[in-house]
C-alpha positions as CSV (number, residue, x, y, z in Angstrom):
1,M,-29.5,46.1,17.4
2,N,-26.7,46.7,15.0
3,R,-24.7,44.1,13.0
4,L,-22.7,43.0,16.0
5,A,-25.7,41.1,17.3
6,K,-24.8,38.3,14.9
7,E,-21.3,37.9,16.4
8,T,-20.1,35.4,19.0
9,S,-17.4,37.6,20.7
10,P,-18.6,38.8,24.1
11,Y,-16.8,42.1,23.5
12,L,-18.6,42.7,20.2
13,L,-21.9,41.6,21.7
14,Q,-21.4,44.2,24.5
15,H,-21.7,46.8,21.7
16,K,-24.7,45.3,19.8
17,G,-27.1,47.8,21.4
18,N,-25.0,50.9,20.7
19,P,-26.7,53.5,18.4
20,V,-23.4,53.4,16.4
21,D,-23.9,51.5,13.1
22,W,-21.1,49.1,13.8
23,Y,-19.8,46.6,11.3
24,P,-17.6,43.6,12.2
25,W,-14.2,43.4,10.4
26,G,-14.9,42.2,6.9
27,E,-15.4,43.0,3.3
28,E,-18.9,44.3,3.8
29,A,-17.6,47.3,5.8
30,F,-14.8,48.1,3.3
31,A,-17.2,47.8,0.3
32,Q,-19.5,50.2,2.0
33,A,-16.7,52.7,2.7
34,R,-15.6,52.5,-1.0
35,A,-19.2,52.9,-2.2
36,E,-19.8,56.0,-0.1
37,D,-16.2,57.3,-0.2
38,K,-16.1,57.5,3.5
39,P,-13.1,57.0,5.9
40,I,-13.3,54.0,8.3
41,L,-13.3,54.4,12.1
42,L,-11.7,51.3,13.5
43,S,-12.3,50.7,17.2
44,V,-10.3,47.9,18.8
45,G,-10.6,46.6,22.4
46,Y,-11.4,43.6,24.5
47,S,-14.1,42.6,27.0
48,A,-12.0,42.9,30.2
49,C,-10.7,46.4,29.4
50,H,-11.9,49.0,31.9
51,W,-11.3,52.1,29.6
52,C,-13.0,50.3,26.7
53,H,-16.1,50.2,28.9
54,V,-15.7,53.9,29.8
55,M,-15.4,55.0,26.2
56,E,-18.5,52.9,25.3
57,R,-20.6,54.6,28.1
58,E,-19.3,58.1,27.3
59,S,-19.3,58.1,23.5
60,F,-20.7,55.0,21.8
61,E,-23.9,55.1,23.8
62,D,-24.3,58.8,23.3
63,P,-26.9,59.4,20.5
64,E,-25.3,62.6,19.2
65,I,-21.8,61.2,19.1
66,A,-23.2,58.0,17.4
67,R,-25.0,60.2,14.9
68,L,-21.7,61.9,14.0
69,M,-19.9,58.6,13.7
70,N,-22.6,57.2,11.4
71,E,-22.8,60.3,9.3
72,L,-19.1,60.7,8.7
73,F,-17.6,57.2,8.9
74,V,-18.1,53.5,8.3
75,N,-17.5,52.1,11.8
76,I,-15.8,48.8,12.5
77,K,-15.5,47.2,15.9
78,V,-12.8,44.5,16.5
79,D,-12.1,42.2,19.4
80,R,-8.3,42.3,19.6
81,E,-8.3,38.8,21.2
82,E,-10.1,37.3,18.2
83,R,-8.1,39.3,15.6
84,P,-4.5,39.8,16.9
85,D,-3.4,40.4,13.3
86,V,-5.6,43.4,12.9
87,D,-4.7,44.7,16.4
88,Q,-1.0,44.3,15.8
89,I,-0.9,46.1,12.4
90,Y,-2.9,49.1,13.5
91,M,-1.3,49.3,17.0
92,Q,2.0,49.5,15.2
93,A,0.6,52.4,13.1
94,V,-0.8,54.2,16.2
95,Q,2.5,53.8,18.0
96,A,4.4,55.2,15.0
97,M,2.0,58.2,14.8
98,T,1.7,59.0,18.5
99,G,4.6,57.4,20.3
100,H,2.4,55.2,22.5
101,G,-0.5,52.8,22.2
102,G,-3.1,50.9,24.3
103,W,-6.8,50.0,24.4
104,P,-9.3,51.2,23.5
105,M,-7.5,51.9,20.2
106,T,-9.1,54.3,17.7
107,V,-7.7,54.3,14.2
108,F,-8.9,56.1,11.1
109,L,-8.4,54.3,7.8
110,T,-8.9,55.0,4.1
111,P,-11.5,52.7,2.4
112,D,-8.6,50.3,1.4
113,G,-7.5,49.9,5.0
114,V,-4.5,52.3,5.1
115,P,-4.2,54.0,8.5
116,F,-3.8,57.8,8.4
117,Y,-4.6,58.9,12.0
118,G,-5.1,57.3,15.4
119,G,-4.9,57.2,19.1
120,T,-6.4,55.4,22.1
121,Y,-9.1,56.6,24.5
122,F,-10.8,59.9,23.5
123,P,-13.2,61.6,26.0
124,P,-16.5,63.1,25.0
125,V,-15.4,66.6,26.1
126,E,-11.9,68.1,26.2
127,R,-10.1,66.7,29.2
128,H,-6.5,66.6,30.4
129,G,-5.2,67.9,27.1
130,M,-7.1,65.3,25.1
131,P,-9.4,66.6,22.3
132,A,-13.1,66.0,22.6
133,F,-14.1,63.0,20.5
134,P,-16.9,64.9,18.5
135,R,-14.4,67.6,17.5
136,L,-11.9,65.0,16.5
137,L,-14.4,63.2,14.4
138,R,-15.3,66.3,12.5
139,S,-11.6,67.3,12.0
140,V,-10.6,63.8,10.7
141,A,-13.6,63.6,8.3
142,D,-12.8,67.1,7.0
143,A,-9.2,66.2,6.4
144,Y,-10.2,63.1,4.5
145,Q,-12.8,64.9,2.3
146,N,-10.8,68.0,1.6
147,R,-7.2,66.8,1.6
148,K,-7.7,63.3,0.4
149,A,-4.5,63.1,-1.7
150,E,-2.3,64.3,1.2
151,V,-4.1,61.9,3.7
152,S,-3.7,58.9,1.3
153,Q,-0.1,59.6,0.6
154,S,0.9,60.0,4.3
155,G,-1.0,56.7,5.0
156,R,0.8,54.8,2.3
157,Q,4.2,56.1,3.5
158,L,3.4,54.9,7.0
159,V,2.5,51.4,5.6
160,E,5.7,51.3,3.7
161,Q,7.6,52.2,6.9
162,M,5.8,49.4,8.7
163,A,6.7,46.9,6.0
164,Q,10.3,48.0,6.2
165,G,10.2,47.4,9.9
166,E,9.2,43.8,9.4
167,R,12.4,43.0,7.6
168,L,14.8,40.9,9.4
169,R,18.5,41.6,9.3
170,T,21.0,38.8,9.3
171,S,23.1,38.5,12.5
172,A,26.7,37.6,12.8
173,T,26.3,36.7,16.4
174,L,26.6,33.0,17.2
175,L,24.0,31.2,19.3
176,T,26.2,30.8,22.4
177,H,26.0,31.0,26.2
178,D,27.2,34.6,26.0
179,I,23.7,35.6,24.8
180,L,22.2,34.2,28.0
181,L,24.8,35.9,30.2
182,E,24.3,39.3,28.5
183,A,20.5,38.9,28.7
184,F,20.8,38.2,32.4
185,Q,23.0,41.3,32.9
186,G,20.5,43.4,31.1
187,I,17.6,42.2,33.1
188,S,19.6,42.7,36.3
189,G,20.1,46.3,35.4
190,E,16.4,46.9,35.3
191,F,15.6,44.8,38.4
192,D,13.8,46.5,41.4
193,E,15.9,45.4,44.4
194,R,13.3,46.6,46.9
195,D,10.0,45.1,45.6
196,G,11.1,42.7,42.8
197,G,10.1,42.8,39.2
198,I,11.3,44.9,36.3
199,G,11.3,48.7,36.6
200,R,9.1,50.8,38.9
201,A,5.4,51.4,38.1
202,P,3.3,50.0,36.6
203,K,4.6,46.5,37.3
204,F,3.8,43.6,35.0
205,P,4.3,39.9,36.0
206,Q,6.4,39.0,32.9
207,P,6.5,35.3,33.6
208,M,8.7,34.5,30.6
209,I,11.5,36.7,31.9
210,W,11.4,34.9,35.3
211,D,11.2,31.5,33.6
212,F,14.5,32.5,31.9
213,I,16.0,33.8,35.1
214,L,15.2,30.4,36.8
215,R,16.8,28.6,33.9
216,F,19.8,30.8,34.1
217,W,20.2,30.0,37.8
218,R,19.9,26.2,37.0
219,R,22.6,26.6,34.3
220,T,25.1,28.7,36.2
221,G,24.3,28.4,39.9
222,N,24.3,32.3,40.0
223,P,22.9,33.1,43.5
224,T,21.8,36.6,42.4
225,A,19.5,35.1,39.8
226,L,17.7,33.0,42.4
227,E,17.4,35.8,44.8
228,M,15.9,38.0,42.1
229,L,13.4,35.4,41.3
230,K,12.4,34.6,44.9
231,L,11.9,38.3,45.8
232,T,9.7,38.9,42.7
233,L,7.6,35.8,43.1
234,T,7.1,36.2,46.9
235,R,6.1,39.9,46.6
236,M,3.7,39.1,43.7
237,A,2.1,36.3,45.6
238,R,1.6,38.5,48.7
239,G,0.5,41.6,46.8
240,G,-3.0,42.8,45.9
241,M,-2.3,41.7,42.3
242,Y,-2.8,38.2,43.5
243,D,-6.4,37.3,44.6
244,Q,-5.8,36.5,48.2
245,L,-9.1,34.8,48.6
246,G,-9.9,33.1,45.3
247,G,-6.5,32.5,43.8
248,G,-5.3,33.7,40.4
249,F,-3.6,36.9,39.3
250,H,-4.9,40.2,38.1
251,R,-3.5,41.7,34.9
252,Y,-0.8,44.0,36.4
253,S,-0.1,46.4,39.3
254,V,-0.5,50.1,38.8
255,D,2.1,50.8,41.6
256,G,5.6,49.4,42.2
257,Q,4.6,47.3,45.2
258,W,2.3,44.8,43.5
259,L,-0.5,46.3,45.7
260,I,-3.1,47.9,43.5
261,P,-4.0,45.9,40.4
262,H,-5.9,46.5,37.2
263,F,-8.5,44.0,38.3
264,E,-9.1,42.0,35.1
265,K,-7.9,38.4,35.2
266,M,-6.6,36.9,31.9
267,L,-6.2,33.2,31.1
268,Y,-2.8,33.8,29.5
269,D,-1.4,35.4,32.6
270,N,-2.7,32.7,35.0
271,G,-1.6,29.8,32.8
272,Q,1.9,31.1,32.5
273,L,2.2,32.2,36.2
274,A,0.9,28.8,37.5
275,R,3.6,27.1,35.6
276,L,6.2,29.5,36.8
277,Y,5.3,29.1,40.4
278,L,5.3,25.3,39.9
279,H,8.8,25.5,38.5
280,A,9.9,27.7,41.4
281,W,8.5,25.2,43.9
282,L,10.4,22.4,42.2
283,A,13.6,24.4,42.2
284,T,13.4,25.8,45.8
285,G,10.9,23.6,47.7
286,D,9.2,26.7,48.9
287,Q,5.6,25.6,49.8
288,E,4.2,29.1,49.3
289,Y,5.0,28.7,45.6
290,R,3.3,25.3,45.4
291,R,0.2,26.8,47.1
292,V,0.0,29.7,44.7
293,A,0.4,27.3,41.7
294,E,-2.4,25.1,42.9
295,E,-4.7,27.9,43.9
296,T,-4.2,29.5,40.5
297,L,-5.0,26.3,38.6
298,D,-7.9,25.6,40.9
299,Y,-9.3,29.0,40.1
300,I,-9.1,28.3,36.4
301,L,-10.9,25.0,36.9
302,R,-13.5,26.6,39.1
303,E,-14.3,29.8,37.3
304,M,-12.8,29.6,33.8
305,T,-13.5,26.2,32.4
306,H,-16.3,25.1,30.1
307,L,-18.1,21.8,30.8
308,E,-16.6,20.4,27.6
309,G,-13.0,21.3,28.7
310,G,-12.2,24.6,27.0
311,F,-10.8,27.4,29.1
312,Y,-12.4,30.9,29.0
313,S,-10.5,34.0,28.1
314,S,-10.9,36.5,30.9
315,Q,-12.8,38.1,33.7
316,D,-13.7,41.7,33.8
317,A,-12.2,44.4,36.0
318,D,-15.6,45.9,36.6
319,S,-18.7,44.7,38.4
320,E,-21.8,46.8,38.9
321,G,-20.1,49.5,36.9
322,E,-17.2,49.9,39.3
323,E,-13.6,48.8,38.9
324,G,-12.6,46.3,41.5
325,K,-15.8,46.4,43.5
326,F,-16.0,42.6,43.7
327,F,-12.6,42.3,45.3
328,V,-12.3,45.1,47.9
329,W,-13.4,45.2,51.6
330,T,-14.0,47.5,54.5
331,P,-13.0,46.5,58.0
332,E,-16.7,46.4,59.0
333,E,-17.5,44.0,56.1
334,I,-14.6,41.7,57.3
335,R,-15.8,41.7,60.9
336,A,-19.3,41.0,59.9
337,A,-18.3,38.2,57.6
338,L,-16.0,36.5,60.1
339,G,-18.3,36.9,63.1
340,D,-15.5,36.3,65.5
341,D,-13.5,39.1,67.1
342,E,-10.2,37.3,67.5
343,L,-10.4,35.8,64.0
344,A,-11.2,39.3,62.6
345,R,-8.3,40.8,64.5
346,V,-5.8,38.4,63.0
347,A,-7.3,38.7,59.5
348,L,-7.3,42.5,59.6
349,R,-3.7,42.5,60.6
350,Y,-2.5,39.8,58.2
351,W,-4.1,41.4,55.1
352,G,-3.0,44.9,55.9
353,V,-6.5,46.3,56.6
354,D,-5.3,47.7,60.0
355,D,-3.0,50.0,58.1
356,G,-6.0,52.0,56.7
357,P,-7.7,52.0,53.3
358,N,-5.5,51.6,50.2
359,F,-8.1,51.8,47.3
360,E,-10.7,54.5,47.1
361,G,-11.7,54.3,50.8
362,K,-11.6,50.5,50.9
363,N,-9.1,47.8,51.1
364,I,-7.4,45.5,48.6
365,L,-6.3,42.5,50.6
366,W,-2.5,41.9,50.6
367,V,0.2,40.5,52.9
368,P,2.4,43.5,53.7
369,R,4.3,41.8,56.5
370,E,6.3,38.6,56.8
371,P,3.9,35.9,58.1
372,S,4.7,34.9,61.6
373,E,3.4,33.0,64.7
374,E,0.9,35.9,65.0
375,H,-0.8,34.6,61.9
376,P,-1.2,30.8,62.2
377,A,-1.7,29.2,58.9
378,G,-4.8,27.3,60.1
379,V,-6.4,30.6,61.3
380,I,-5.7,32.4,58.0
381,A,-7.0,29.5,56.0
382,K,-10.2,29.6,58.1
383,A,-10.6,33.3,57.6
384,R,-9.9,33.0,53.9
385,K,-12.5,30.3,53.5
386,R,-15.2,32.4,55.2
387,L,-14.4,35.6,53.4
388,Y,-14.4,33.8,50.1
389,E,-17.8,32.3,50.8
390,V,-19.2,35.8,51.6
391,R,-17.6,37.3,48.5
392,E,-19.3,34.6,46.4
393,R,-22.6,36.2,47.2
394,R,-21.6,39.5,45.5
395,V,-22.3,40.4,41.9
396,H,-19.4,38.8,40.0
397,P,-17.4,40.6,37.3
398,G,-18.4,39.8,33.7
399,R,-16.6,36.9,32.0
400,D,-15.4,36.6,28.4
401,D,-16.4,33.0,27.7
402,K,-14.9,32.6,24.3
403,V,-12.2,29.9,24.0
404,L,-9.0,30.9,22.2
405,A,-6.7,28.1,20.9
406,A,-3.4,29.9,21.8
407,W,-4.3,30.9,25.3
408,N,-5.7,27.4,26.0
409,G,-2.4,26.0,24.9
410,L,-0.6,28.0,27.6
411,A,-3.0,26.9,30.3
412,C,-3.1,23.3,29.1
413,R,0.7,22.9,29.4
414,A,0.5,24.2,33.0
415,F,-2.1,21.6,33.9
416,A,-0.2,18.8,32.2
417,E,3.1,19.6,34.0
418,A,1.4,20.2,37.3
419,G,-0.5,16.9,37.1
420,R,2.7,15.0,37.0
421,A,4.8,17.1,39.4
422,L,2.1,17.5,42.1
423,G,0.6,14.1,41.8
424,R,-2.7,15.6,40.8
425,P,-4.6,13.3,38.4
426,D,-7.4,15.9,38.2
427,Y,-4.9,18.4,36.6
428,T,-3.8,15.8,34.1
429,Q,-7.4,15.0,33.3
430,A,-8.1,18.7,32.8
431,A,-5.2,18.9,30.4
432,V,-6.3,15.9,28.3
433,K,-9.9,17.1,28.2
434,N,-8.8,20.5,27.1
435,I,-6.4,19.4,24.3
436,A,-9.0,16.9,23.1
437,F,-11.6,19.7,23.0
438,I,-9.3,22.1,21.0
439,L,-8.3,19.5,18.4
440,S,-11.8,18.1,17.9
441,V,-14.1,21.1,18.1
442,M,-11.7,23.9,16.9
443,R,-10.6,22.3,13.6
444,K,-12.3,22.3,10.3
445,D,-11.0,20.3,7.3
446,G,-7.7,19.9,9.2
447,R,-7.2,23.6,9.7
448,L,-6.9,24.8,13.3
449,L,-9.3,27.7,14.2
450,R,-8.7,30.6,16.5
451,S,-11.9,31.1,18.5
452,W,-14.9,29.1,19.8
453,K,-18.0,30.2,21.6
454,D,-21.5,28.7,22.0
455,G,-20.8,25.8,19.7
456,E,-19.3,27.8,16.9
457,A,-15.6,27.8,16.0
458,K,-14.3,30.4,13.5
459,L,-11.4,32.4,12.2
460,L,-8.3,30.7,10.8
461,G,-5.7,30.0,13.5
462,Y,-2.6,32.1,13.7
463,L,1.0,31.0,14.2
464,E,0.5,31.4,18.0
465,D,-2.5,29.1,17.9
466,Y,-0.6,26.4,16.1
467,A,2.5,26.8,18.2
468,M,0.9,26.9,21.6
469,T,-1.4,24.0,20.8
470,A,1.5,22.0,19.7
471,D,3.4,23.0,22.8
472,A,0.5,21.7,24.9
473,C,0.4,18.5,22.9
474,L,4.0,17.8,23.9
475,A,3.3,18.4,27.5
476,V,0.2,16.2,27.5
477,Y,2.3,13.4,25.8
478,E,4.8,13.6,28.6
479,A,2.0,13.5,31.2
480,T,0.3,10.5,29.7
481,F,2.7,8.8,27.2
482,D,-0.3,8.5,24.8
483,H,1.4,8.5,21.4
484,R,-1.6,10.4,19.9
485,W,-0.5,13.7,21.4
486,L,3.0,13.4,20.0
487,D,1.5,12.6,16.6
488,E,-0.7,15.7,16.9
489,A,2.3,17.9,17.9
490,R,4.2,16.7,14.8
491,G,1.2,17.3,12.6
492,L,0.8,20.8,13.9
493,A,4.5,21.5,13.4
494,D,4.4,20.3,9.8
495,E,1.4,22.6,9.2
496,I,3.4,25.5,10.7
497,L,6.2,24.9,8.2
498,R,3.7,24.7,5.4
499,L,1.5,27.7,6.3
500,F,3.7,30.2,8.1
501,W,7.3,29.7,7.0
502,D,8.8,32.6,4.9
503,K,11.3,31.0,2.7
504,E,12.8,34.3,1.5
505,K,13.4,35.7,5.0
506,E,13.8,32.4,6.8
507,A,11.4,33.4,9.5
508,F,7.7,32.9,10.4
509,F,4.7,35.0,9.5
510,D,1.9,35.3,12.1
511,T,-0.8,34.7,9.5
512,G,-1.1,31.7,7.3
513,A,-0.6,31.5,3.5
514,D,-4.4,31.1,3.2
515,H,-5.2,34.2,5.3
516,E,-7.0,37.3,4.0
517,Q,-4.6,39.9,2.5
518,L,-4.1,42.9,4.9
519,V,-2.1,46.1,4.3
520,V,0.9,44.3,5.9
521,R,1.5,40.6,6.5
522,P,2.3,40.7,10.2
523,R,5.4,39.2,11.8
524,N,5.6,39.8,15.5
525,L,9.0,39.0,17.1
526,F,8.4,40.3,20.6
527,D,7.3,38.4,23.7
528,N,4.9,40.7,25.5
529,A,2.2,39.6,27.9
530,V,1.7,36.6,25.6
531,P,4.7,34.9,24.0
532,C,4.9,35.6,20.2
533,G,4.1,32.7,17.9
534,S,7.7,32.6,16.6
535,S,9.3,32.1,20.0
536,V,6.9,29.2,21.0
537,T,7.4,27.7,17.5
538,V,11.2,27.7,17.9
539,E,10.9,25.9,21.3
540,V,8.4,23.4,19.9
541,L,10.7,22.6,17.0
542,V,13.8,22.1,19.1
543,R,11.9,19.8,21.4
544,L,10.5,17.9,18.5
545,A,13.9,17.5,17.1
546,V,15.1,15.7,20.2
547,L,12.0,13.6,20.5
548,T,11.8,12.5,16.8
549,G,15.4,12.8,15.7
550,E,14.3,14.8,12.6
551,E,16.9,17.4,11.8
552,R,14.5,19.5,9.7
553,Y,12.7,20.7,12.8
554,E,15.9,22.0,14.4
555,S,17.1,23.5,11.1
556,H,14.0,25.7,10.8
557,A,14.2,26.7,14.5
558,L,17.8,27.8,14.3
559,R,17.3,29.7,11.1
560,A,14.5,31.6,12.8
561,L,16.5,32.2,16.0
562,R,19.8,33.4,14.5
563,P,18.6,36.7,13.1
564,I,17.4,37.9,16.5
565,A,20.5,36.8,18.5
566,D,21.6,40.5,18.8
567,L,18.1,41.5,19.9
568,M,18.0,38.9,22.7
569,S,21.2,40.2,24.1
570,R,20.4,43.9,23.8
571,Y,16.6,43.9,24.7
572,P,16.1,40.8,26.8
573,T,12.9,41.8,28.5
574,G,11.2,41.6,25.0
575,F,12.5,38.1,24.2
576,G,11.9,36.0,27.3
577,R,10.4,33.0,25.6
578,F,13.1,33.1,22.9
579,L,15.8,33.1,25.6
580,C,14.1,30.0,27.1
581,A,14.1,28.3,23.7
582,L,17.8,29.2,23.2
583,D,18.6,27.8,26.7
584,F,17.0,24.5,25.6
585,H,18.9,24.4,22.3
586,L,22.2,25.0,24.1
587,G,21.4,22.2,26.5
588,P,22.5,19.8,27.7
589,V,19.1,18.2,27.3
590,N,18.2,15.3,29.6
591,E,16.5,12.6,27.5
592,V,14.6,10.2,29.7
593,A,13.1,7.0,28.4
594,L,10.9,4.8,30.5
595,V,9.8,1.3,29.7
596,W,7.4,-0.7,32.0
597,P,5.9,-4.2,32.1
598,P,2.1,-4.8,32.0
599,G,0.6,-3.5,35.2
600,K,3.3,-0.8,35.4
601,N,5.1,-2.6,38.2
602,G,7.7,-0.2,39.7
603,L,6.9,2.7,37.4
604,E,5.5,5.2,39.9
605,P,8.7,5.6,41.9
606,L,10.7,6.2,38.7
607,L,8.1,8.8,37.5
608,A,8.3,10.5,40.9
609,Q,12.1,11.0,40.5
610,V,11.7,12.3,36.9
611,F,8.9,14.8,37.6
612,S,9.6,16.0,41.1
613,R,12.7,18.0,40.3
614,Y,13.4,21.1,38.3
615,L,14.8,20.0,35.0
616,P,13.8,22.6,32.4
617,N,15.8,21.1,29.6
618,R,14.3,17.6,29.7
619,V,12.2,15.4,27.4
620,V,10.5,12.3,28.7
621,V,9.2,9.4,26.6
622,G,7.7,6.1,27.7
623,C,5.8,3.0,26.6
624,A,4.8,-0.4,27.9
625,D,7.0,-3.3,26.9
626,G,5.7,-5.2,24.0
627,E,3.9,-2.2,22.4
628,P,5.8,-1.4,19.2
629,T,3.3,1.2,18.0
630,A,4.1,3.3,21.2
631,R,7.8,3.3,20.1
632,A,7.1,4.3,16.5
633,G,9.0,7.5,15.4
634,I,10.7,7.9,18.8
635,P,14.4,7.0,18.6
636,L,14.8,7.3,22.3
637,L,12.6,4.3,22.8
638,E,14.4,2.1,20.2
639,S,16.1,-1.0,21.6
640,R,15.1,-0.2,25.2
641,P,14.3,-3.5,26.9
642,L,13.2,-4.1,30.5
643,V,15.9,-4.9,33.0
644,G,14.9,-7.9,35.1
645,G,11.3,-7.6,34.0
646,K,10.9,-4.4,36.0
647,A,10.1,-0.8,35.0
648,T,13.4,0.7,33.6
649,A,14.7,4.2,33.1
650,Y,17.3,5.3,30.5
651,V,18.9,8.7,31.0
652,C,20.7,10.0,27.9
653,Q,22.2,13.2,26.4
654,R,22.3,13.3,22.6
655,Y,21.6,9.6,22.5
656,V,24.6,8.8,24.7
657,C,23.1,6.9,27.7
658,Q,24.0,6.0,31.2
659,S,23.4,2.5,32.5
660,P,19.7,1.6,32.5
661,T,18.3,1.4,36.0
662,T,15.3,0.1,37.9
663,D,16.4,1.7,41.1
664,P,14.7,5.1,41.9
665,A,17.8,6.2,44.0
666,E,20.1,5.5,41.1
667,L,17.8,7.3,38.7
668,A,17.9,10.3,41.1
669,R,21.7,10.2,41.1
670,Q,21.8,10.1,37.3
671,L,19.4,13.0,37.0
672,R,21.4,15.1,39.5
673,T,24.7,14.5,37.7
674,S,23.5,14.7,34.1
C-alpha cells in the first residue's frame, strides 16, 4: 500500500495498491521534490472516469512503468472532485500548452508547483500518434535535469500568462434585456434542429442553457425558444443517455442523437436535470417531463443517498471491467427476462432493439419512435419493472460515495422545489435532511468544508460550496418556511463576501482568503457541466436582496455581473447560470407573502396556486400569524395581517402589492397578470 491508503477519496483509494509511490496533494510531496531536486508528476482524475481506469491498468499497475515514475519523479495523485482548484489551475496550463484538455490529466511540475509540460491520457506503447508513456517519462526527466533553467523559465512565463488571463476587464455594456436577446440568438445559431441540443457530437445536456431558454420563452413568449427546449428535452429523455429502466441521466452522449452515452452518472447532472424537467413540466404540462423529473429524483434517493441524508457523487461507467456492461442488453436476455412473447415483442420494438445492435453487439435501450397505441403505457411500465428487477441482479458499477457540499446543494434545491410543486413530502423531507446534514456534519468552527466520507469531513469549502449550499438553503426555506434556513443562507452569503470577494477587481475568487497559496489564485467565470461559484453567488445575492431588503447583496452581485456582460452576449453557452441570474435581476420578480392562522386553515389551496405554475423569477415567504420571530428580517412579511381570519396571500413587485386575497382563484389571476 502507498500513501493513498490513508485518504478517504474513493478515487485515491482505487490507486492505493499501485506500485507507484503516490503522494496525495500536500506539502510532504513538494518538500520531497525540493529535497531530491526532482520534477513532480501530477495525475488528476476522478472515480467515474473510464480512461482514468484504463491508464491505471495500463501504466500505474505496470511494475516497470511504476519503477520509472518512482525513480524519476515525485508522483502526486489528485481527485479533481475534491480539489477543483488544483484541477482548474493545471487544466488551464495543459490547455494552453496543447490546445485541449481532459481526464486523466498528466502534468509535470517543478518542485515549486510551476507546470512546464502536460497532456491527458498517455498509452504504455506508441499508439495513434501518441508517445509511449515510458519514453515520455524519460524525455521529461531529461529535460528537467539537463535544461533546468529553460524549463523553469518557460513554466514561469506560462504561469504569468495564466495570471493575466484571470484579470477582468471593465465593460461598458449595460445590464439590459438586449443581453438576453443576443444570448438567445447565439444559442439558436448553434442549435441542432434535427435532434436538439447544441452542436453535433458529442452532445452534453447543458441544463443551465435550457433553463435560460425556458426563462427567455417565459419573458418574451418566443415560440422558437419553447420548440428548441421541447425538442431537446424530449430527445434526451428518449435517448440512451437517459437510463430507460432505472431513471437518471448518464454524463453525455458520444453521438449526436443522444443514443450512446458515456455511462457514468454524476450527481451534478442529475440534480440540475431533474430541476430542469420539473420546470419544463410546470411550463408545458407535458407529463413525460414530470415522469422524468420524478424518476431522476427517485434514482438519487434509491442509489445515491447516505442514510444520514448526504448525496453521493457519482456512479462509474464500468462494471466487471467493461464500459456500460450493466446497462446493455441482447434480444435473448430481454425475452428471457420478460418470459412473455407478446410483452417481449412490444418491448423490443419500443426500445429499438428490433433495429439491431447499437453498442458493441448489444443494445442500449432508447425510444427511437414516437410512442403510440402500439406501445400501451401500462405494458411498457410492466416490461420496465421486470427488466429493472433482472438488471438489479447484475454486478453494479462502482459508486463514489463521498459527499461534496456544492453538488449536494444542486440536488437539494431540486428536491426542495419538486417537493412543493409535485406535492411530494418525501422530496421535501429529503431536502431538509440533506441540508441539515451538510450544515451540521460538514462545518468546522463555522467554516464550511468541501468533502465528507466515512464520518470524516475535510478540505476548506470553495466558493461553489458556499454558493450552492446557500442556494439550497433558500429553496428549503421556500419549501418549509422555517426561518432557520433563511438565516443560514444569509450567514453563508456574508461568509462569501468575507472570504472570497476581491475588493480590487470587484469579483469573486474560487478559493477563500484562508486557503493554501497556489501558483495562481483561481477565478473561474465559465459555467461548464457544473455552474461556476461566481454565477450561483450572483443569483443567491440578488434573491437575498429581494428577501431581506439589504442593498449590499445586490450591490456586490451587480459589480460581479457587469464585467462579464459582453461575454454573456458573445459566448452564451459558457454563461448559462449567469444569464439566469441576469434574467432574475431584470425581473419583474413576483414577491409572494403568505400568512396563515393556527392550523393553517385555507393555506394548502393558496400554496398549490403559488407552486404549481412556472414562475422562475419568484420569491415566496410565509409565517403563521402571531409569530413575530418568523417575520424577523423579512420586509415582505411586515404588516401582513390575516384577512377575515383566513390564510392570506400578498402578491407584490418591488414592494408594490396587489390586494390581499384569501381566494385561490383570485391568487391565480394575480400571478398570471403579474
